[in-house]
N, C-alpha and C positions, 0 to 999 in steps of 0.2 A: 503493500500501500503507499502511495508515492504522496508527496505533501501539494501535488499540482493539483490545483483548482478547475475543478469540474462540474460547480453550479454557481448559476449565476440568477441573479433576482432582477427583475421588470416589471414597470408599471403595465397594468391588464386594467381599462377604465378606472375606477377607484381605487384598486387595490392591487397591492404588489402580490407578485407571484413567483416562483423560483421553477428551474427546471437545470436539466443536467441529468450526470450520474455523479449517485450517493456515493463518497468513499467510501464509505463501511461493508457497502453490498455489491456496487457495482451495479446497481438497480438504476433505471431509467426511470424520473419523475417529471411531472410538471402539474402544477396544482397552488394553490392558491394558500397565501400563507395569511390572510385573515385580517389584514392591516390595510390602512390608509397611510400610514405611519413609514416613511423610508426608511428612520433611524432604526426602528422597530425591527423592520425587515431584513436590515444588515444585521443585526444584535441576531433575529432568529438562525439567519446562513452562519454567523461564527460560532452558535452553540451546536451547530450540525457537526461541523469541522471540530469541536472541541471533544464531541463524543467520540468521533471517531479515532484522535488521536487517545483518548484513552483508554479506548479497547485497543489500539493496536501496541499500547504498554502494556497494557496489563493480560493481551492476549483471551484464552478462552475463559477466564477467571470475569471477565472485564463484566461488569452488572450492563444488561441492555436497556436505553431510555425507558421502555413499559414497568421497568422494576423499580425504577424510582421514581415516576411520575407519578405525584399524590395530585385527589381532586383539584384543589385551591390552586396546582399552577395549571392544570387542565384550565378551568374557567377565566383566569386570566388572557388564556387565547380568544378565548370564545367570542365574537363582536353579538353581545347581547344587546338587546334594545331596553330599553326604560323599565317597562315591566315587569320583563324576565330578569334583569339586573336585580328588581329588588326578591324575585324569588330564591334567586341564585344565590342571594347576599344571606337567606337563612341557611341554605343548605349550605355552602360551605361553614358557616359557623358550627353548623353540627358537623359535618364529615370532611373537612378540608386537609386533613392532615390522611386520610387512609388511602392508601394506594388504587388507583385505576384498576389495575389487575385482578384485587380484591373486591370491585364492587358490580355481581355479579344482578340479573334481572330480577331473579328472589331478593335481593339485599335492597332494591329501587323500591320495588313494590311494599316490603316491610318499613322500609324509613318513609313513604308516604304516611301508611297507616299511623306507625310512630308519632309522626310530626304533627298529624291534624287527626286524631285518634274521635274528634268528631266532624268530622268536614263530610262532604260525601266526594263518593268516586269522582265525579266530572272537577272537583278543585283537587282532590290525591295526583291527578292524571295533569291539570294545567300546572298545579306548581309544586310538582315537583318529580314526577316520569318524565315529561317532557323537557326541560330545562336540563337533567343530568344526562338524559338521552344524548339530547343535540351537544352537549359541553365534548362530553367521550366520543362522538362521532365526526364531531368537527377537530378533534387531539388527534382520531383517526388519518381524517385527511392529509394531517400534517405529516403523518407518517410517524406518531407519537406512542400510539397504543392500537389494539385489536379495538374492533367496532363491538358496538351492543344493541342488541334486540328486546325490546321487555314488552310483553303483551298486554292490553291495554284490560280493565278490568270492562268484565262484563257484564250482562243485563243481572244475572242473577248475583253477584256482587253488589249491583248496585242499590237492588232488592234489600241485602239484607242489612247492609248498611243504613241504609234509608230507616228501616225499620228499627236497627238499633238507637238512632241517633233522632228516632221518633218526629221527623221531617221529609216530606219532599223532595229529592233534589232536582226535577224537571215538574214542575208544578203544567198543567195546561194553559197554553196562551189563548187567549181570545185574540183572533186577529183584527186587525182594522179593516173599514169597508169606506165604500161612499157613502151610506147614510152617517156612520158616523163622522168621517170627518168633514162633510158639506155643517154638520152640527157643531162639531170644532171649532171653524171657522168662523163661523157666528159669532162666537164669546170668546175666542182667543186673541192675544195681545197680536199685530198686523207681523211681528216677524216669527211670531210661533207658531202662524196659522198659514205661512207661505214656506215656513219650514216643514210642518205637517205636511201639506200639498207635495212638497217636492220631494220627500222620503215617499210617501205612498205611490205616488205615480213611477217612480223610479228604482225603489227597492236600494236607498241609496241606509248607508250607517249612520249615526248619530254622531260618530267620530270623524268621519268624510266629509258630512255635511256643513259643522258648525266651522270646519277648518278653512272653510272656500276664503276667501278674501275678495274685494270689488275689485283692487287692482290687480288684473292678472288671472283670474276664475270667472268674470263676469263679462260675458258679450250677452247684451241682451240684445244689440241691431238683428244678431242671427239667431237668437232664440236659441241660446244653449249657456251652461255654465261647465268647469272642468274642475271634475273630482280629484281628490290627491291619490296617491296611490296609496294602494292597501292589500294583501293578502292574495299577492300572486297578479297583480294586475297594475299596472303602469299609469301615469295618470291618464285620465281622458277627455272629453268632450262629451257631453251628454245633449241631449237635444230638451225643451222644455217647450209646451203647449202656451198661444200668447194669453191664457189666461195666468197662469203662473209668472208668465213674462212682466205683466201689467201690474201682479202684486207686488212682485219684487222691485220694479221700478217707481212703487209708490211708497216704498220702506222708507223710515226717515232714515238720516247719516247723521252718527251721534256727534262722530269726531271728522268734521271736516278737514279735508287736508292730510289726513292719517293716511299713509299707505298700507296700512296693516288693517284697516277696518273689514273685518268680515261682512260677509252677505248677509245671513238672518240675524245670528245672534252677538254676542260678543264674551261674555262673561258666566259663569254660576251654572256650568255644566254638569257637573258632580252629582252624585245617586241625593243629594241631599240641598243642591242647588237652586238660586232662581228659578230657572229652566223649568226642573221640575214641579216645583210648587208652582208655578204660572199654569201649567200643565194639568195640575191636581185642581185647580182654581177653575179654571177654563170648563172642563168636566162637569164640575159642582155644577156649576153656571147654565150650561146646557141641558143636564140633566139626563149627562149619558156615562155610560160603566169609563172609569178611569182604566187608560191603556196607557202604556208606557213608550217612548218613542218608538222603543225599537218594535215593541207588538204592533204597533199602528204603522208603521212604517213597514219596515222592511218583511214581517211577517204576513201585516195587508197586501203588501205586494204579492208572495208569492202563493197566499190563497185565492187572489183575486183573480192571477192569472190561471193559475192550471185548475179549481175547483168552480169557481164560478162562472169565468170564462172561456175555460176548455181550450187553454191556448197550447200548444204544444211544449213538453217541460225542456227539451232542446232552446227551442227561440226564448222559452220563458226565462231560463239561466242566463243566457247570453243577453241576455238586456238588464238583468237584475244582477248581471257582474258575479256569478256563482260558476267559480271553477270546476265543478263539476254537479250537472243535473240532480244526480241521486240526494246530497246534499240538501238540494232545496226542496225536493220532494217528502223526503225524509224529518225537517226540522221545521219548515218555514211553509208548508201548505198544511191547512189543518181540515179537517173532514167536517161538513155543516149540514145536518139532517141526515146523515150517512144512515140511522135507524131506518129511518120513512123511505128513503129513495131505496135501500135492499130490500125493504118490504114487497115496496109498489114494483122493484123487479124480478121478482118472484113472481111476484100474483100474475102481472103479465105474462110471463114464460110459461104459467101454469096454463093459462087460458091460451096461450097459443097451443100449447100440448094439445088442450083436448079437442080443440077445433081444429088440427089435425089429427087427429085420432077417430073424428066421424067417418064412416065408411061413405065414398061420395056415390053409389048408387043406389044403396039402400035407405042413407041418412040415418042410418041406428048405430050408436055407437058399436067400435070396436071391443072387443071381449078383454084387451089388455089396457082401458082405457081408465084412469084414475075415476073412481066415483064420486059425483058431488056430494056433498053432505050438508043438509039442509041447517 
């Protein structure tokens, strides 16, 4: 093994990548270093050569990188978002010194239960399983350790945990509808009315909708708004109808001259913030059921398209920016009057079968015909 430099780092988009032959095993690599900082990329390159020199000196007795990698070190390599970083902070505090090679799928699942014994399985998955798995698999992409697969909690586990904690983790949502929306608009603040209209007709998420700013994301001349990037979708323009266009055009602009003026609302969008309180007040004034912005908007869009208007799932998922139609069908399309519709369908099928069972020549029922009951 020589000291010849066989690896190089280079920028690709926002991130720094590495390519070349590893000095420790002669394997060619071409992968992201997971950082936008050139200094960090250089440091990672030097660490690869440092480890290679150690193994060259110590020979077979030299520890492998994965034998020394602890979870805290692996988490530092992972480009976590703000919310995921909060989850990882608690996880690192708990298992930061544990070797990654000792973290098994069973250990991760048990860790979730130990950290949040009275939480739902959805919380276990979101706040523990997903971040741990992401950190380890990202470290694997960097050549630091083997990957990991963690089985998700199934429905039986979810039901058992819900019984244990005495709470339902996935309560049935009432989706928004045109009658609900029109009543809401009559009694809501103009900004909230326009926001509700937009989310319902475009299937937009609340976070995306309130992030749009007037300068850059609003083009009323061409009846369109630009949604920020989210969950596998880049920034994109979406068309709006003339009614919504006029609602937005007539909204007051609180801080004229400010470049970051938001299209719909300014602040107070937390679960207990001013937006949610105004939303509840508008529902009470209209005499309608309180629906959260997400239920009124994205859930309403999914149900309106699939259940009420019978739009094909592929088209509806595309317009609502779901990456997979099955997610929209499973989570965002809610049955309405399903018992009556199924009952009527069976009755119609029975009537059709009896009609076909009548013999055309004699007009008498066939022998195998289902007899009518009085």
